[in-house]
ROSEGU-353469 format. One record per residue (C-alpha): residue number from 0; residue in three letters; x, y, z. Coordinates in steps of 0.2 Angstrom, whole numbers. Example, Ala and Ser with C-alpha at 12.3 -4.5 7.8 and 13.67 -1.06 7.14 Angstrom:
SITE    nr   rest      c1      c2      c3
SITE     0    Ala      62     -22      39
SITE     1    Ser      68      -5      36
% end
This chain:
SITE    nr   rest      c1      c2      c3
SITE     0    Met      -1     -94     -60
SITE     1    Pro       4     -86     -44
SITE     2    Arg      15     -70     -46
SITE     3    Val      34     -75     -43
SITE     4    Val      41     -63     -30
SITE     5    Gly      57     -60     -20
SITE     6    Asp      57     -66      -2
SITE     7    Trp      56     -48       4
SITE     8    Thr      38     -48      -1
SITE     9    Arg      34     -59      14
SITE    10    Asp      39     -44      25
SITE    11    Lys      28     -32      17
SITE    12    Leu      13     -44      18
SITE    13    Lys      17     -48      36
SITE    14    Ile      15     -29      40
SITE    15    Leu      -2     -28      31
SITE    16    Glu      -8     -44      40
SITE    17    Ala      -3     -37      57
SITE    18    Tyr     -11     -20      54
SITE    19    Leu     -28     -24      47
SITE    20    Pro     -35     -33      62
SITE    21    Gly     -31     -18      73
SITE    22    Tyr     -38      -6      60
SITE    23    Leu     -54     -16      60
SITE    24    Gln     -55     -16      79
SITE    25    Ala     -53       3      79
SITE    26    Thr     -67       5      66
SITE    27    Thr     -80      -7      72
SITE    28    Ser     -93       6      75
SITE    29    Ala     -93      12      57
SITE    30    Arg    -107       7      46
SITE    31    Asp     -95       3      31
SITE    32    Arg     -77      -2      32
SITE    33    Val     -68      -2      15
SITE    34    Tyr     -52     -10       9
SITE    35    Ile     -45      -5      -8
SITE    36    Asp     -30     -14     -16
SITE    37    Ala     -24      -3     -30
SITE    38    Phe     -11     -15     -37
SITE    39    Ala     -20     -31     -32
SITE    40    Gly     -11     -44     -43
SITE    41    Pro     -17     -62     -45
SITE    42    Gly     -20     -65     -27
SITE    43    Lys      -7     -78     -24
SITE    44    Asn      12     -76     -24
SITE    45    Gln      26     -89     -26
SITE    46    Leu      42     -85     -17
SITE    47    Arg      57     -86     -29
SITE    48    Arg      69     -95     -18
SITE    49    Ser      58    -108      -9
SITE    50    Arg      44    -109     -22
SITE    51    Glu      32    -108      -7
SITE    52    Ile      15    -101     -12
SITE    53    Ile       8     -88       0
SITE    54    Asp      -8     -77       0
SITE    55    Gly      -6     -60      -8
SITE    56    Ser     -13     -44      -1
SITE    57    Pro     -31     -46      -8
SITE    58    Leu     -33     -63       1
SITE    59    Ile     -25     -56      17
SITE    60    Ala     -38     -42      17
SITE    61    Leu     -52     -53      13
SITE    62    Asn     -48     -65      27
SITE    63    Ala     -44     -51      40
SITE    64    Arg     -54     -50      56
SITE    65    Ala     -53     -40      72
SITE    66    Gln     -53     -49      89
SITE    67    Asn     -72     -45      90
SITE    68    Asp     -74     -53      73
SITE    69    Thr     -77     -37      63
SITE    70    Arg     -72     -38      45
SITE    71    Phe     -71     -26      30
SITE    72    Ser     -89     -24      23
SITE    73    Arg     -83     -20       6
SITE    74    Leu     -66     -24      -3
SITE    75    Phe     -61     -17     -20
SITE    76    Phe     -46     -25     -30
SITE    77    Ile     -39     -15     -45
SITE    78    Asp     -27     -21     -57
SITE    79    Gln     -22     -17     -75
SITE    80    Asp     -16     -34     -80
SITE    81    Glu     -29     -45     -88
SITE    82    Glu     -21     -62     -83
SITE    83    Ala     -20     -56     -65
SITE    84    Ile     -38     -50     -65
SITE    85    Glu     -44     -67     -72
SITE    86    Glu     -34     -77     -59
SITE    87    Leu     -39     -65     -44
SITE    88    Thr     -57     -67     -50
SITE    89    Gly     -56     -85     -48
SITE    90    His     -49     -84     -30
SITE    91    Val     -63     -72     -25
SITE    92    Arg     -76     -83     -33
SITE    93    Asp     -71     -97     -22
SITE    94    Leu     -68     -87      -6
SITE    95    Asp     -80     -73      -5
SITE    96    Ile     -95     -82       1
SITE    97    Asp    -104     -66       6
SITE    98    Asn    -101     -56      -9
SITE    99    Arg     -90     -42      -1
SITE   100    Cys     -78     -41     -15
SITE   101    Lys     -77     -32     -32
SITE   102    Val     -63     -35     -44
SITE   103    Val     -59     -20     -55
SITE   104    His     -49     -20     -72
SITE   105    Gly     -41      -4     -76
SITE   106    Asp     -29      10     -73
SITE   107    Ile     -27      15     -55
SITE   108    Asn     -27      33     -59
SITE   109    Glu     -44      31     -66
SITE   110    Lys     -52      18     -56
SITE   111    Leu     -46      22     -39
SITE   112    Pro     -54      40     -39
SITE   113    Glu     -70      32     -46
SITE   114    Ile     -72      20     -32
SITE   115    Val     -68      32     -18
SITE   116    Gln     -79      45     -24
SITE   117    Gln     -94      33     -23
SITE   118    Leu     -91      30      -5
SITE   119    Ser     -98      39      10
SITE   120    Pro     -86      52      15
SITE   121    Tyr     -87      45      33
SITE   122    Ala     -83      27      28
SITE   123    Pro     -66      22      35
SITE   124    Thr     -56      16      20
SITE   125    Phe     -39       8      20
SITE   126    Val     -30      10       3
SITE   127    Phe     -15      -1      -1
SITE   128    Leu      -4       7     -14
SITE   129    Asp       9      -7     -18
SITE   130    Thr      16      -2     -35
SITE   131    Asp      29     -10     -45
SITE   132    Ala      32       5     -55
SITE   133    Ile      31      24     -52
SITE   134    Glu      12      25     -48
SITE   135    Pro       0      33     -44
SITE   136    Lys       0      50     -50
SITE   137    Trp       0      64     -37
SITE   138    Thr     -17      70     -45
SITE   139    Thr     -24      53     -40
SITE   140    Ile     -19      56     -22
SITE   141    Glu     -27      73     -22
SITE   142    Lys     -43      67     -29
SITE   143    Ile     -46      54     -15
SITE   144    Ser     -39      65      -1
SITE   145    Pro     -56      73       4
SITE   146    Trp     -62      56      10
SITE   147    Arg     -59      46      26
SITE   148    Val     -44      37      18
SITE   149    Glu     -28      31      25
SITE   150    Leu     -14      25      15
SITE   151    Leu       0      12      15
SITE   152    Ile      12      17       1
SITE   153    Asn      26       7      -8
SITE   154    Phe      37      22     -10
SITE   155    Pro      47      15     -25
SITE   156    Leu      64      24     -23
SITE   157    Gly      76      10     -26
SITE   158    Met      66       0     -38
SITE   159    Ser      60      13     -50
SITE   160    Ile      63      32     -45
SITE   161    Asn      82      30     -44
SITE   162    Arg      82      22     -61
SITE   163    Asn      71      35     -69
SITE   164    Pro      75      52     -60
SITE   165    Asp      71      63     -76
SITE   166    Ser      56      54     -82
SITE   167    Gln      38      62     -83
SITE   168    Lys      32      48     -73
SITE   169    Thr      43      53     -58
SITE   170    Leu      37      71     -60
SITE   171    Asp      19      65     -60
SITE   172    Tyr      22      55     -45
SITE   173    Phe      28      69     -34
SITE   174    Gly      17      82     -43
SITE   175    Thr      30      95     -41
SITE   176    Ala      46     101     -49
SITE   177    Asp      53     102     -32
SITE   178    Cys      59      84     -33
SITE   179    Leu      71      88     -47
SITE   180    Gln      84      96     -37
SITE   181    Leu      83      82     -24
SITE   182    Leu      85      69     -37
SITE   183    Ser     101      77     -44
SITE   184    Arg     109      74     -27
SITE   185    Ser     118      59     -20
SITE   186    Gly     120      51      -2
SITE   187    Thr     108      48      12
SITE   188    Gly     102      66      13
SITE   189    Arg      94      63      -4
SITE   190    Thr      83      49       1
SITE   191    Arg      77      58      17
SITE   192    Gly      74      74       7
SITE   193    Leu      63      64      -6
SITE   194    Leu      53      55       8
SITE   195    Asp      51      72      17
SITE   196    Leu      45      81       1
SITE   197    Tyr      32      67      -2
SITE   198    Lys      26      66      15
SITE   199    Gly      25      84      17
SITE   200    Arg      14      86       2
SITE   201    Leu       3      72      10
SITE   202    Lys       2      82      26
SITE   203    Glu      -4      97      16
SITE   204    Leu     -19      86      10
SITE   205    Gly     -24      82      28
SITE   206    Phe     -13      66      31
SITE   207    Val      -5      73      47
SITE   208    His      -2      57      56
SITE   209    Thr      12      45      51
SITE   210    Thr      24      33      59
SITE   211    Glu      40      37      68
SITE   212    Asp      50      29      54
SITE   213    Asp      46      23      37
SITE   214    Arg      49       4      35
SITE   215    Leu      64       0      23
SITE   216    Ile      62     -16      13
SITE   217    Lys      78     -24       7
SITE   218    Thr      83     -39      -2
SITE   219    Leu      91     -53       8
SITE   220    Ser     108     -47       2
SITE   221    Gly     104     -29       9
SITE   222    Lys     100     -20      -7
SITE   223    Arg      87      -6      -3
SITE   224    Leu      72      -8     -13
SITE   225    Tyr      58       3      -7
SITE   226    Tyr      50      11       9
SITE   227    Leu      33       8      16
SITE   228    Val      25      25      20
SITE   229    Phe      10      25      31
SITE   230    Val      -1      41      33
SITE   231    Ser     -18      44      41
SITE   232    Lys     -30      57      46
SITE   233    Arg     -33      48      63
SITE   234    Thr     -21      45      78
SITE   235    Ala     -27      27      80
SITE   236    Gly     -20      22      64
SITE   237    Gln      -3      30      68
SITE   238    Thr      -3      21      85
SITE   239    Ile      -6       4      78
SITE   240    Met       6       5      63
SITE   241    Asn      20      12      74
SITE   242    Trp      18      -4      84
SITE   243    Val      18     -15      68
SITE   244    Phe      33      -6      61
SITE   245    Arg      43     -10      77
SITE   246    Gln      40     -29      76
SITE   247    Pro      53     -40      68
SITE   248    Asp      52     -43      50
SITE   249    Ala      49     -60      41
SITE   250    Ile      67     -65      45
SITE   251    Gly      68     -58      62
SITE   252    Gln      75     -41      60
SITE   253    Ala      68     -24      60
SITE   254    His      73     -12      45
SITE   255    Leu      68       5      51
SITE   256    Gly      75      22      46
SITE   257    Ile      85      28      31
% end
């Protein structure tokens, strides 16, 4: 069965769908272009209100093409849920006619480093970290950082971190006790402080290029759910994603900044 999701999911997927063709165009000369979906899900989503069925991130990536027809040479889809893996495997079996995809069952904190560390250090690799929990651990980011990866991260502030500020998972997510003082605060400065802490630590790992703003994803009623944080080691990714983030969202509005 498709995963039932809120309407705001369409906005997130629109960003991914708009970015990947530009990424593929910019990496055309590479011998290997890799996409990794760390929380892949079943491959199809059903919008809760309209009941419309839409492609999830794995199928968007599988179908992504640059203007010059460049595609990902390899795609890895990770998920820990057995039912999601089974359904996604079926979609991949039907659509992946040239055997570019591998569906991986397991914990992202184990499987993501295993996959990345088998790649060429020169292979441009786009990693989508679209968690619905407080994942991945910071140590997982550290393990993959030496490779030529760029990251689009669901920073789960409203969904998960705010609800579990004192949990070990939150501490593992930031990888530093510096988050605890910020988590004890209130107001918008708290949000900016947590984002700056996380992105500052990413910069220390070499992800020095980011967008002018982080994309805020809200419910239709305006409730803040999470931010999409983009980081790269290349200026091309930054330029493309800045353009994408400036585009209207799925309901015709832009949600930038804090």
